[in-house]
DRENDO-88157 format. One record per residue (C-alpha): chain; residue in one letter; residue number from 0; x, y, z. Coordinates in nm, 2 decimals. Each point is the difference from the previous one (the first is absolute). Layout:
residues N
  unit  code  pos      px      py      pz
     A     A  NUM       X       Y       Z
...
END
This chain:
residues 97
  unit  code  pos      px      py      pz
     A     I    0   -3.38   -4.50    2.53
     A     S    1    0.19   -0.31   -0.12
     A     V    2    0.37   -0.03    0.05
     A     S    3    0.25   -0.25   -0.15
     A     V    4    0.36    0.01    0.11
     A     Q    5    0.32   -0.21   -0.03
     A     R    6    0.19   -0.19    0.27
     A     S    7    0.24    0.21    0.21
     A     A    8    0.35   -0.10    0.10
     A     S    9   -0.15   -0.12    0.34
     A     G   10   -0.23   -0.24   -0.18
     A     V   11   -0.32    0.20    0.06
     A     S   12   -0.20    0.04   -0.32
     A     A   13   -0.26    0.25    0.13
     A     Y   14   -0.11    0.19    0.30
     A     V   15   -0.35    0.06    0.15
     A     V   16   -0.04    0.26    0.28
     A     A   17   -0.28    0.03    0.25
     A     P   18    0.07    0.35    0.12
     A     I   19   -0.18    0.19    0.27
     A     S   20   -0.26    0.18   -0.22
     A     D   21   -0.36    0.11    0.00
     A     P   22   -0.17   -0.18   -0.15
     A     P   23    0.22   -0.31    0.05
     A     A   24    0.14   -0.15   -0.33
     A     F   25    0.26   -0.23   -0.13
     A     V   26    0.24    0.17   -0.24
     A     P   27   -0.01   -0.12   -0.27
     A     A   28   -0.33   -0.17    0.02
     A     S   29    0.07   -0.21   -0.31
     A     L   30    0.34   -0.15   -0.07
     A     A   31    0.13   -0.22   -0.29
     A     V   32    0.29   -0.24    0.05
     A     R   33    0.14   -0.32   -0.16
     A     A   34   -0.03   -0.34    0.17
     A     G   35    0.29   -0.04    0.24
     A     S   36    0.00    0.37    0.11
     A     L   37    0.06    0.11    0.35
     A     V   38   -0.23    0.29    0.11
     A     Q   39    0.09    0.21    0.31
     A     F   40   -0.29    0.13    0.20
     A     S   41    0.07    0.31    0.22
     A     I   42   -0.28    0.01    0.26
     A     A   43   -0.06    0.30    0.22
     A     P   44   -0.19   -0.06    0.32
     A     P   45   -0.27   -0.10    0.05
     A     H   46   -0.05   -0.21   -0.32
     A     N   47    0.01   -0.37   -0.11
     A     V   48    0.00   -0.17   -0.33
     A     V   49   -0.23   -0.30   -0.04
     A     F   50    0.01   -0.18   -0.33
     A     D   51   -0.31   -0.17   -0.14
     A     P   52    0.04   -0.38    0.05
     A     V   53    0.08   -0.11   -0.35
     A     L   54    0.25   -0.25   -0.13
     A     G   55    0.35    0.17   -0.02
     A     A   56   -0.08    0.29    0.23
     A     P   57    0.28    0.09    0.24
     A     A   58   -0.04    0.01    0.38
     A     S   59   -0.19    0.29    0.14
     A     I   60    0.18    0.27    0.20
     A     A   61   -0.12    0.04    0.36
     A     L   62   -0.13    0.32    0.15
     A     T   63    0.29    0.23    0.08
     A     T   64    0.00    0.26    0.28
     A     S   65    0.35    0.13   -0.06
     A     G   66    0.04   -0.03   -0.38
     A     T   67    0.17   -0.28   -0.19
     A     L   68    0.17   -0.10   -0.33
     A     A   69   -0.11   -0.34   -0.13
     A     N   70    0.11   -0.18   -0.32
     A     R   71   -0.24   -0.24   -0.18
     A     L   72    0.10   -0.22   -0.29
     A     F   73   -0.25   -0.03   -0.28
     A     G   74    0.08   -0.33   -0.18
     A     T   75   -0.33   -0.08   -0.16
     A     P   76   -0.16    0.19   -0.29
     A     G   77   -0.34    0.16    0.09
     A     A   78   -0.17    0.29    0.17
     A     F   79    0.06    0.01    0.37
     A     T   80   -0.23    0.25    0.18
     A     Y   81    0.06    0.11    0.35
     A     R   82   -0.16    0.24    0.26
     A     C   83    0.06    0.16    0.33
     A     T   84   -0.27   -0.15    0.23
     A     L   85    0.03    0.30    0.23
     A     H   86   -0.08    0.28   -0.25
     A     G   87   -0.13   -0.18   -0.31
     A     E   88    0.25    0.13   -0.26
     A     T   89    0.08   -0.26   -0.28
     A     G   90    0.27   -0.08   -0.25
     A     V   91    0.10   -0.26   -0.26
     A     V   92    0.32   -0.15   -0.12
     A     N   93   -0.04   -0.12   -0.36
     A     V   94    0.26   -0.27   -0.07
     A     T   95    0.08   -0.10   -0.36
     A     P   96    0.20   -0.31   -0.11
END
């Protein structure tokens, strides 16, 4: 599933959720946003978000044991893949100019 959304009043352009699920998965697994978009990750415990180390990738989100909301700015066009190193689920944020 690929999802593309517009910026909300709070400045968040899109949301990714890592719920407690079996099998573990990021929802949506593929997201399309424009450069300069703020994406909010809602991470249920225990998960983390580790971005592949490529130019323009945002900072990873540390392992959470109590759940967290974390915003990441995507300022550079490209495909930014990420994974949970605990369970192996993956996702990608595709950023267009």
